[in-house]
C-alpha positions, -999 to 999 in steps of 0.1 A, spaced: 381 315 -458 384 281 -442 359 252 -447 340 239 -417 344 202 -411 316 179 -400 322 153 -372 309 120 -385 317 100 -355 289 77 -341 294 88 -305 300 121 -287 336 124 -275 352 142 -246 388 153 -244 411 154 -214 433 183 -206 470 181 -199 464 191 -163 441 161 -158 471 137 -163 450 108 -176 477 82 -177 480 44 -177 498 17 -196 491 -6 -225 501 -42 -227 505 -60 -260 506 -98 -260 526 -100 -292 553 -80 -274 557 -104 -244 532 -83 -225 556 -54 -224 542 -24 -206 540 9 -225 532 42 -208 503 60 -224 485 93 -220 448 91 -226 435 119 -248 398 113 -253 369 90 -245 335 80 -260 311 52 -257 328 33 -285 365 37 -277 394 57 -263 424 76 -277 458 77 -263 494 88 -271 527 71 -267 561 88 -266 580 81 -298 611 70 -278 592 41 -262 569 33 -291 571 -2 -304 554 -16 -335 518 -15 -324 497 -22 -355 463 -15 -368 437 -40 -356 460 -52 -328 443 -59 -294 458 -41 -264 451 -45 -227 448 -11 -209 459 -7 -174 447 23 -154 457 26 -117 435 39 -89 425 65 -80 414 83 -111 384 91 -133 393 62 -156 402 36 -130 371 15 -139 388 9 -173 416 -12 -158 421 -45 -177 399 -34 -206 408 -46 -240 408 -23 -270 415 -28 -307 436 -3 -326 415 14 -353 438 42 -364 473 54 -359 486 90 -363 523 88 -367 539 120 -380 577 123 -380 576 159 -367 559 150 -335 573 134 -303 542 112 -298 523 86 -318 485 87 -314 462 57 -313 425 55 -317 410 23 -303 376 6 -301 365 -12 -270 365 -50 -272 339 -69 -251 333 -38 -228 313 -48 -197 279 -32 -194 289 -15 -161 319 2 -178 298 12 -208 272 29 -184 300 46 -165 314 60 -198 280 72 -208 277 90 -175 311 106 -177 306 118 -213 271 132 -206 283 150 -174 313 166 -193 292 177 -222 265 191 -200 291 212 -180 308 221 -213 341 208 -199 348 193 -232 380 211 -242 394 206 -277 
């Protein structure tokens, strides 16, 4: 009946559940470093995905560099002050959120290794919910 799709991404990706409450903020220099609350959706060695509520969404554009802020404690606390570049935007009028897919910019090797460790552990335990 339906066609199967093939995931052509370079890296294996893990997804966070609603219960995990993976939250932080994004700061955009072009917006006078305004802080925007974000909910992290997924993570891979190459980047991270997050959602922003439509009512606080400002014009974040494709290829824009954003500074992520993640507070302690938490699984992603090591990503505090990490820069990402927006690579895709999913903005559908019928949803309450806008979704951003971002690529890491100048990711420190220690953070890269931590991401590899987290992704591998989740995939091994099959905790990768989609």
